[in-house]
N, C-alpha and C positions, 0 to 999 in steps of 0.2 A: 448379311451373309449372301454371297452369290449362290445362285442355284444352277445346277447342271441342267443342260438341255438334253432331252431324249426324244427321239422320233421312232415310231413303230410304223412300218409299212408292210402290208401283206404282199407276199409273193408266193403264188401257188405252184411254182415250178423252179427247177434249177437251170432252165434255159438261159444261156449266156446273156442274151439281150434283155430278157425280162428281169433278171437279177441286177444287171447294170442299171436299168431304169429305176428299179426299186431302191437300190442303194443311193443312186443320185438324188432321187426324190427325198429320201431320208436326210441326206446331207443338206440339201436345199432347205428343208424344213427347220434346220438348226442354224442356218446362216451360210451354208455353202462350205466347200472344202477350205476356203481361205481363212475360216475361223480356226481351223486345225493346223494348217501348214502354210508356210510362206514359200514362194518360188526360190529354188536353190537350196532349200533346207533338206537335210538328210533325215529320212524317216525309216524306221525299222517296223515292218509288219510282223506281228507275232500271231500267226494262225495257231489254233489249238490242234496239236498233233500228239495225242496220247500214244498212239502207235500207228504205223502205216498199214492201212487196209482200204478196201473198196470205199470210196467216198459215200456211196449210197447207204452205208451202214450207220452213218451219223457219228462216227467216233472222232473224226477230225473235221476241221473247217472245210467246207465244200470248195473245190477248185473254182467254181463259177463265182462264188462270193469273194474268194481271194483275188480273182482276176478283176472283178468289178472295183473293189477297193483300190487295188494296185493301179488300175487304169485311171481312176479318178484322181489319185494322188499324183501320178505322172502328168496328167493333163493340167494339174495345178502347178507344175514346175518342180515338184519334189524329186529328190534323188532317193529312190526306194531300194531297200534291202529287205530280207525276210529271214526269220529263224525261229526256232523253238528248241526246247530241251525235252525230247520224248522220254517216256518212262524208262525205257531200256535201250541201250545202244546209241549210236550216232544218229544225228538228225537227217543227214542226206538220204540214207536208205529209206527211212520212214517217209520223208517228203516225196520221194520217187514213187513209193508204193501207193500213196494216197492221192497222187495226181498233181500235187502242188509244184514239184520240181519242173515238170513239163511246162506248166503254165508260166512259172517264173523264168525259165529259159527262153520261152517264146517272147516274153516281155522285156528281157534284159534285166531282170531283177536278180541281184546277187545274194547268195546264201551267206548270212552273217554267222560267225563262229560263236555259238553259245557254249561250246565245250571248253575251249581254252581261254577265250576272251582276251581283252586288252584294256588298259587304262586309257581313258580319254578325258579331255577337259572341255568345258563349255564356258564362254564368257559370261553367261547369265546363271551359272550354277550357284548353289548355296553352300559353299565349302565351310563357312563358319557359323552355320545355323543349326539349331537342334530342334527336334520335334518334341514338344511337350504339351500334354493335355490336348492333343489334336490340332495344335496351331503351330505355325512356323514363327520363331522369334529370333532376333539377332542376338 
């Protein structure tokens, strides 16, 4: 059985550069961004946004963490979008209040629609497989 790789990197501050370096180090410890994403691949970042409030309250993903992950993915050539489905109301207002929308706008990261959604297909999807007893089977 394959084992998941996990990296823990201490970061004492939400300073933009310090967080970027910590996230980069963590990704490098598990093999770098290329183990997660390929150039040209579309990736959706799903920050945790319970509701929009001051980022220092720790209710939502901190904007500096969001920025660091988004930047590393973009540097790897990924096309990045973001979204979440907060507890109440639409996502955009919550994203704005907790500081994520401003960062996303600066970085050219588009808000994905988690409210209405749309069907998509992927050439490597598993359309005819079922999950049974914790394993994928054809």
